[in-house]
KOLGU-575041 format. One line per 2 residues: number of its first residue (from 1); their letters; for each residue y negated, z negated, x of C-alpha. Coordinates in nm, 4 decimals. Layout:
<recs>
NUM) a) Y:Z:X ~ ...
</recs>
This chain:
<recs>
1) xx) -9.0525:-12.9347:9.9580 ~ -9.2910:-12.6569:10.0587
3) xx) -9.0629:-12.3551:10.0913 ~ -9.3435:-12.1408:10.2292
5) xx) -9.3432:-12.3510:10.5474 ~ -9.0191:-12.1714:10.6388
7) xx) -9.2471:-11.8884:10.7514 ~ -9.4194:-12.0999:11.0175
9) xx) -9.1584:-12.0051:11.2754 ~ -9.2635:-11.6412:11.2394
11) xx) -9.6111:-11.7148:11.3796 ~ -9.6152:-11.8310:11.7448
13) xx) -9.9810:-11.9416:11.7456 ~ -9.8990:-12.2174:11.4969
15) xx) -9.7020:-12.3978:11.7658 ~ -10.0185:-12.4829:11.9584
17) xx) -10.3136:-12.4650:11.7159 ~ -10.4300:-12.5947:11.3811
19) xx) -10.4814:-12.2500:11.2330 ~ -10.7502:-12.2491:10.9646
21) xx) -10.9032:-11.9068:11.0213 ~ -10.6818:-11.6648:10.8275
23) xx) -10.9894:-11.5523:10.6298 ~ -11.1168:-11.4006:10.9557
25) xx) -10.8051:-11.3235:11.1594 ~ -10.4610:-11.3903:11.0190
27) xx) -10.1991:-11.5268:11.2554 ~ -9.9918:-11.2632:11.4355
29) xx) -9.6292:-11.2404:11.3186 ~ -9.3736:-11.2667:11.5966
31) xx) -9.2173:-10.9380:11.4886 ~ -9.5485:-10.7493:11.5316
33) xx) -9.4821:-10.7489:11.9062 ~ -9.1425:-10.5947:11.8362
35) xx) -9.3074:-10.3276:11.6219 ~ -9.5500:-10.2403:11.9014
37) xx) -9.2602:-10.2217:12.1452 ~ -9.0879:-9.9832:11.9042
39) xx) -9.3999:-9.7644:11.8991 ~ -9.4061:-9.7567:12.2791
41) xx) -9.0375:-9.6676:12.2924 ~ -9.0770:-9.3851:12.0404
43) xx) -9.3829:-9.2495:12.2188 ~ -9.1964:-9.2667:12.5485
45) xx) -8.8733:-9.1048:12.4311 ~ -8.9579:-8.8839:12.1327
47) xx) -9.3076:-8.7737:12.2375 ~ -9.4473:-8.4913:12.0223
49) xx) -9.1390:-8.4996:11.7988 ~ -9.2495:-8.8392:11.6676
51) xx) -9.5079:-8.6748:11.4418 ~ -9.2384:-8.4975:11.2416
53) xx) -9.0144:-8.8024:11.2573 ~ -9.2523:-9.0378:11.0784
55) xx) -9.5899:-9.0676:11.2471 ~ -9.7637:-8.8002:11.0379
57) xx) -9.6690:-8.9695:10.7104 ~ -9.7532:-9.3238:10.8220
59) xx) -10.0993:-9.3388:10.6585 ~ -9.9162:-9.3118:10.3259
61) xx) -9.5827:-9.4809:10.4008 ~ -9.7604:-9.7864:10.5402
63) xx) -10.0125:-9.7587:10.2577 ~ -9.7234:-9.7930:10.0141
65) xx) -9.6583:-10.1445:10.1478 ~ -10.0214:-10.2321:10.0706
67) xx) -9.9801:-10.0656:9.7317 ~ -9.7013:-10.3079:9.6427
69) xx) -9.9312:-10.6004:9.7245 ~ -10.2322:-10.4749:9.5255
71) xx) -10.0562:-10.3151:9.2269 ~ -10.1063:-9.9498:9.3212
73) xx) -9.8501:-9.6768:9.2682 ~ -9.6540:-9.4966:9.5389
75) xx) -9.8741:-9.2610:9.7392 ~ -10.1996:-9.4048:9.6009
77) xx) -10.3078:-9.5979:9.9117 ~ -10.3939:-9.4336:10.2434
79) xx) -10.4577:-9.6210:10.5651 ~ -10.7973:-9.6043:10.7339
81) xx) -10.9301:-9.7478:11.0615 ~ -11.1476:-10.0014:10.8774
83) xx) -11.3421:-10.0707:10.5572 ~ -11.6598:-9.9113:10.6909
85) xx) -11.4805:-9.5755:10.7096 ~ -11.3008:-9.6269:10.3783
87) xx) -11.6231:-9.7079:10.1938 ~ -11.8008:-9.4178:10.3658
89) xx) -11.5340:-9.1809:10.2361 ~ -11.5903:-9.3007:9.8803
91) xx) -11.9679:-9.2634:9.9066 ~ -11.9258:-8.9173:10.0547
93) xx) -11.7491:-8.8050:9.7358 ~ -12.0574:-8.8709:9.5247
95) xx) -12.3670:-8.6638:9.4432 ~ -12.6829:-8.8766:9.4424
97) xx) -12.9205:-8.5863:9.3745 ~ -12.8818:-8.6113:8.9968
99) xx) -13.0491:-8.8520:8.7496 ~ -12.7356:-9.0704:8.7480
101) xx) -12.7791:-9.1912:9.1052 ~ -12.7850:-9.5716:9.1009
103) xx) -12.5619:-9.7953:9.3142 ~ -12.5301:-10.1510:9.1837
105) xx) -12.4030:-10.4296:9.4087 ~ -12.4388:-10.8045:9.4506
107) xx) -12.6666:-10.9492:9.7174 ~ -12.3713:-11.1433:9.8631
109) xx) -12.1594:-10.8344:9.9279 ~ -12.0476:-10.7949:10.2889
111) xx) -12.3338:-10.6581:10.5069 ~ -12.1418:-10.3454:10.6108
113) xx) -12.1255:-10.2339:10.2496 ~ -12.4984:-10.2855:10.2035
115) xx) -12.5707:-10.0874:10.5198 ~ -12.3844:-9.7976:10.3631
117) xx) -12.5585:-9.8427:10.0275 ~ -12.8977:-9.8262:10.1968
119) xx) -12.7795:-9.5253:10.3951 ~ -12.7031:-9.3477:10.0678
121) xx) -13.0699:-9.3870:9.9732 ~ -13.1405:-9.1097:10.2243
123) xx) -12.9272:-8.8848:10.0024 ~ -13.1158:-8.9778:9.6866
125) xx) -12.9367:-9.2932:9.5756 ~ -13.1225:-9.5812:9.4115
127) xx) -12.9757:-9.9067:9.5355 ~ -12.9974:-10.2193:9.3188
129) xx) -12.8841:-10.5510:9.4682 ~ -12.8334:-10.8286:9.2115
131) xx) -12.9628:-11.1544:9.3633 ~ -12.7686:-11.4805:9.3791
133) xx) -12.9267:-11.7877:9.2259 ~ -12.7452:-12.0404:9.4424
135) xx) -12.6489:-11.8486:9.7564 ~ -12.2800:-11.8944:9.6699
137) xx) -12.2076:-11.6980:9.3547 ~ -12.3066:-11.3680:9.1951
139) xx) -12.4328:-11.4089:8.8354 ~ -12.1982:-11.2057:8.6154
141) xx) -12.4430:-11.1529:8.3284 ~ -12.7095:-11.0177:8.5624
143) xx) -12.4544:-10.7900:8.7236 ~ -12.3409:-10.6524:8.3887
145) xx) -12.6998:-10.6038:8.2760 ~ -12.7824:-10.4064:8.5918
147) xx) -12.5035:-10.1566:8.5214 ~ -12.6517:-9.8915:8.2924
149) xx) -12.6326:-9.5206:8.2081 ~ -12.8139:-9.4358:8.5328
151) xx) -12.5448:-9.6060:8.7402 ~ -12.3146:-9.3814:8.9385
153) xx) -12.1319:-9.6468:9.1406 ~ -12.0749:-10.0198:9.1088
155) xx) -11.9740:-10.1559:9.4499 ~ -11.8725:-10.5223:9.4630
157) xx) -11.6519:-10.7683:9.6486 ~ -11.3677:-10.9343:9.4606
159) xx) -11.4053:-11.2547:9.6652 ~ -11.7395:-11.3212:9.8345
161) xx) -11.6987:-11.3684:10.2085 ~ -11.9718:-11.6298:10.2475
163) xx) -11.8551:-11.8779:9.9831 ~ -11.5082:-11.7595:9.8684
165) xx) -11.6340:-11.7274:9.5106 ~ -11.4124:-11.5049:9.2950
167) xx) -11.5896:-11.2462:9.0812 ~ -11.4737:-11.1286:8.7386
169) xx) -11.3776:-10.7877:8.8661 ~ -11.2127:-10.6820:8.5404
171) xx) -11.5351:-10.7444:8.3451 ~ -11.7424:-10.5558:8.6026
173) xx) -11.5034:-10.2586:8.6032 ~ -11.4960:-10.2570:8.2230
175) xx) -11.8761:-10.2441:8.2055 ~ -11.8798:-9.9608:8.4583
177) xx) -11.6384:-9.7602:8.2431 ~ -11.8479:-9.8227:7.9312
179) xx) -12.1499:-9.6507:8.0859 ~ -11.9555:-9.3795:8.2709
181) xx) -11.9923:-9.5268:8.6206 ~ -11.7301:-9.5638:8.8910
183) xx) -11.6233:-9.9012:9.0313 ~ -11.5494:-9.9651:9.3989
185) xx) -11.3957:-10.3045:9.4836 ~ -11.3849:-10.4572:9.8294
187) xx) -11.0673:-10.6677:9.8130 ~ -11.0641:-10.7662:10.1808
189) xx) -11.1013:-11.1380:10.1033 ~ -10.8528:-11.1424:9.8165
191) xx) -10.5520:-10.9215:9.8943 ~ -10.2731:-11.1406:10.0289
193) xx) -10.4329:-11.4645:9.9093 ~ -10.5449:-11.3976:9.5512
195) xx) -10.3321:-11.1787:9.3206 ~ -10.4787:-10.8290:9.2847
197) xx) -10.3639:-10.5487:9.0563 ~ -10.5989:-10.2535:9.0895
199) xx) -10.4566:-10.0781:8.7860 ~ -10.4864:-10.3793:8.5558
201) xx) -10.8359:-10.4539:8.6850 ~ -10.9375:-10.0977:8.6084
203) xx) -11.1149:-10.0229:8.9352 ~ -11.1527:-9.6640:9.0518
205) xx) -11.1494:-9.7412:9.4244 ~ -11.0449:-10.0368:9.6359
207) xx) -11.0885:-10.0953:10.0060 ~ -10.9667:-10.3661:10.2371
209) xx) -10.8200:-10.4418:10.5738 ~ -10.5316:-10.6176:10.7404
211) xx) -10.7166:-10.8470:10.9785 ~ -10.7328:-11.1435:10.7416
213) xx) -10.4869:-11.2747:10.4821 ~ -10.2413:-10.9873:10.5352
215) xx) -10.1787:-11.0880:10.8991 ~ -10.1756:-10.7248:11.0047
217) xx) -10.4305:-10.7263:11.2834 ~ -10.7281:-10.4955:11.3458
219) xx) -10.7403:-10.1193:11.3028 ~ -10.5505:-10.1000:10.9724
221) xx) -10.7905:-10.0662:10.6821 ~ -10.6895:-9.9032:10.3561
223) xx) -10.8282:-9.7079:10.0624 ~ -10.7000:-9.6903:9.7053
225) xx) -10.8255:-9.4109:9.4806 ~ -10.7257:-9.3877:9.1143
227) xx) -10.4810:-9.0998:9.0894 ~ -10.6496:-8.9075:8.8088
229) xx) -10.9690:-8.8864:9.0167 ~ -10.8120:-8.7081:9.3126
231) xx) -10.8720:-8.3503:9.1979 ~ -11.2355:-8.4284:9.1100
233) xx) -11.3360:-8.5767:9.4455 ~ -11.4252:-8.3848:9.7606
235) xx) -11.5222:-8.6239:10.0395 ~ -11.7777:-8.5064:10.2909
237) xx) -11.6398:-8.7570:10.5404 ~ -11.3253:-8.5615:10.6143
239) xx) -11.1075:-8.4031:10.8809 ~ -10.8088:-8.1857:10.9446
241) xx) -10.5522:-8.4272:10.7991 ~ -10.7225:-8.3860:10.4589
243) xx) -10.6555:-8.0100:10.4544 ~ -10.3833:-7.8809:10.2245
245) xx) -10.2366:-7.6854:10.5178 ~ -10.3577:-7.8696:10.8302
247) xx) -10.1331:-7.6840:11.0701 ~ -10.2775:-7.3501:10.9691
249) xx) -10.5899:-7.4625:11.1592 ~ -10.7989:-7.2514:10.9238
251) xx) -11.1737:-7.2291:10.9726 ~ -11.4360:-7.2287:10.7013
253) xx) -11.4832:-7.4899:10.4261 ~ -11.1917:-7.7285:10.3860
255) xx) -10.9316:-7.6771:10.1146 ~ -10.8363:-8.0307:10.0227
257) xx) -10.4818:-8.1582:9.9952 ~ -10.3657:-8.2184:9.6401
259) xx) -10.2544:-8.5752:9.7057 ~ -10.4151:-8.8831:9.8630
261) xx) -10.4117:-8.7106:10.2027 ~ -10.7409:-8.5544:10.0860
263) xx) -10.9027:-8.8909:10.1659 ~ -10.7891:-8.8898:10.5280
265) xx) -10.9795:-8.7387:10.8190 ~ -10.8782:-8.7353:11.1872
267) xx) -10.5686:-8.8470:11.3742 ~ -10.4560:-9.1929:11.2530
269) xx) -10.4335:-9.5039:11.4723 ~ -10.0554:-9.5115:11.4878
271) xx) -10.0196:-9.8286:11.7037 ~ -10.2295:-10.0280:11.4554
273) xx) -10.0065:-9.9129:11.1701 ~ -9.6957:-10.0262:11.3549
275) xx) -9.8528:-10.3649:11.4232 ~ -9.9665:-10.4119:11.0632
277) xx) -9.6363:-10.3588:10.8835 ~ -9.4847:-10.6963:10.9677
279) xx) -9.7657:-10.8896:10.8033 ~ -9.7343:-10.6884:10.4821
281) xx) -9.3585:-10.7387:10.4718 ~ -9.3941:-11.1144:10.5171
283) xx) -9.6654:-11.1446:10.2505 ~ -9.4480:-10.9467:10.0094
285) xx) -9.1489:-11.1692:10.0831 ~ -9.3510:-11.4895:10.0514
287) xx) -9.5051:-11.3643:9.7263 ~ -9.8777:-11.3574:9.6544
289) xx) -9.8386:-11.5645:9.3377 ~ -9.6734:-11.8436:9.5359
291) xx) -9.9331:-11.8087:9.8114 ~ -10.2084:-11.8419:9.5519
293) xx) -10.0620:-12.1567:9.3956 ~ -10.0386:-12.3234:9.7358
295) xx) -10.3868:-12.2067:9.8297 ~ -10.5403:-12.3543:9.5156
297) xx) -10.3695:-12.6862:9.5825 ~ -10.4633:-12.7027:9.9492
299) xx) -10.8237:-12.5914:9.9052 ~ -10.8629:-12.8543:9.6314
301) xx) -10.7375:-13.1162:9.8778 ~ -10.9793:-12.9908:10.1429
303) xx) -11.2692:-13.0240:9.9031 ~ -11.1601:-13.3775:9.8186
305) xx) -11.1391:-13.4705:10.1877 ~ -11.4747:-13.3098:10.2671
307) xx) -11.6527:-13.4921:9.9876 ~ -11.4923:-13.8230:10.0858
309) xx) -11.6344:-13.7634:10.4338 ~ -11.9805:-13.7068:10.2868
311) xx) -11.9943:-13.3314:10.3555 ~ -12.1423:-13.0800:10.1152
313) xx) -11.9163:-12.8070:9.9782 ~ -12.0490:-12.4513:9.9619
315) xx) -11.7575:-12.3024:9.7682 ~ -11.6840:-12.3161:9.3939
317) xx) -11.5217:-12.6428:9.2883 ~ -11.3147:-12.4874:9.0093
319) xx) -10.9889:-12.3583:9.1580 ~ -10.9727:-12.0392:8.9510
321) xx) -11.3211:-11.9424:9.0715 ~ -11.2403:-11.9998:9.4390
323) xx) -11.0572:-11.7811:9.6880 ~ -10.8675:-11.9119:9.9884
325) xx) -11.1616:-12.0554:10.1837 ~ -11.3502:-12.3828:10.1621
327) xx) -11.6979:-12.3734:10.3155 ~ -11.8293:-12.7150:10.4101
329) xx) -12.1861:-12.7980:10.5053 ~ -12.1604:-13.0143:10.8160
331) xx) -12.4517:-13.1353:11.0304 ~ -12.4708:-12.9339:11.3539
333) xx) -12.2142:-12.6979:11.2026 ~ -12.2285:-12.4314:11.4734
335) xx) -12.1942:-12.6864:11.7531 ~ -11.9104:-12.8637:11.5721
337) xx) -11.7305:-12.5311:11.5301 ~ -11.7542:-12.4566:11.9015
339) xx) -11.6038:-12.7961:11.9767 ~ -11.3262:-12.7457:11.7230
341) xx) -11.2310:-12.4159:11.8857 ~ -11.2162:-12.5887:12.2226
343) xx) -10.9744:-12.8407:12.0723 ~ -10.7483:-12.5689:11.9247
345) xx) -10.8687:-12.6169:11.5681 ~ -10.9430:-12.2579:11.4661
347) xx) -11.2239:-12.2211:11.2100 ~ -11.5518:-12.0311:11.2025
349) xx) -11.9163:-12.0843:11.1125 ~ -12.1541:-11.8692:10.9088
351) xx) -12.5321:-11.9265:10.9078 ~ -12.6622:-12.0281:10.5690
353) xx) -12.3149:-12.1337:10.4579 ~ -12.1322:-12.3690:10.6927
355) xx) -11.7907:-12.4135:10.8501 ~ -11.5307:-12.1915:10.6838
357) xx) -11.1837:-12.3465:10.6665 ~ -10.8910:-12.1435:10.5377
359) xx) -10.5364:-12.2715:10.4988 ~ -10.2736:-12.0058:10.4320
361) xx) -9.9118:-12.0054:10.3209 ~ -9.7986:-12.1245:10.6649
363) xx) -10.0349:-12.4246:10.6704 ~ -9.8861:-12.7755:10.6571
365) xx) -10.0582:-13.0298:10.4316 ~ -10.1174:-13.2731:10.7164
367) xx) -10.3279:-13.0100:10.8940 ~ -10.5900:-13.0428:10.6202
369) xx) -10.6400:-13.4113:10.6999 ~ -10.6316:-13.3412:11.0724
371) xx) -10.9111:-13.0849:11.0441 ~ -11.1510:-13.3062:10.8505
373) xx) -11.0660:-13.6016:11.0750 ~ -11.1427:-13.3909:11.3820
375) xx) -11.4788:-13.2843:11.2403 ~ -11.5694:-13.6483:11.1790
377) xx) -11.4596:-13.7390:11.5302 ~ -11.6789:-13.4667:11.6832
379) xx) -11.9800:-13.5743:11.4798 ~ -11.9327:-13.9334:11.5888
381) xx) -11.9274:-13.8219:11.9534 ~ -12.2527:-13.6259:11.9341
383) xx) -12.5623:-13.8003:12.0675 ~ -12.7882:-13.9312:11.7935
385) x) -13.1281:-13.7613:11.7864
</recs>
């Protein structure tokens, strides 16, 4: 018996699709629509009073739900519009004009993060990207060797988006501490699918979003900052919500709030926060440890099916080194993906990788076989060149 399948009824899209794309867009919980209706009702009836009745605190109260998933303490996670903003806030706290000015990352980090790293070069940063030897994994020893006394920030992904390879984040954070550098982890592709505890891992910052495994939809990113760093950090990417007395509307340089509000900026996207809560609550109830055990079993089965079909696998074969996605190298992969979408098999394709297939806690075992069978059927129907 797969007890996690009890949650299938909470996700309407599962009634009509084979949903294998939670690594890109998690299925919408039925109750998210109810949450959005609640927002509309409150806006309609309470109007301006809603700010004092909960809206103003939502970046932290909703962040606390994320905190329970990623091992952060109460008040240590604040909601952001997306990871691009969250990572920009972290970078804006740092001074790259000094000799310790190096940013170390892996070449397979998500492109947005690299865009920001290169942008920091205009402020004096030296950006070092550690190359991958196989296009799937980031070599740990090379990463550790690149982190030295000139390093100010180590910015890495916990799970690589292109291959679903899991990095040894604890070892990377430990090396950063040894040389006096800070460690920023992008946990977008792990939180909700792979257990994460930011305190045990020893990272200084963590960013992520709700679009994927957390089933929270777009517009609800988040930022964790280690509590003892708060007083030392003054983000240049800021706004009135970060002020210690925002309703004084004081001019001049900002006086930062003493808590995690100092990492906020402008007015939050309240509707997105309403929509996101249901996904977090369901993931918490289902339990990330149980989700992970099922994911490891189902991704192993997918790999077995793919190899039996003669497809290459572009994800790690060892379960502990693999996140929730299996990337398979299929001939005419982009065309096959388009056909799968037309047949209500939801996957995606990435150039240089392949078709990304991602079961989640609501996935039935038979859907794994159905997906590989459908890929084979499409390939058989394509004209031979």
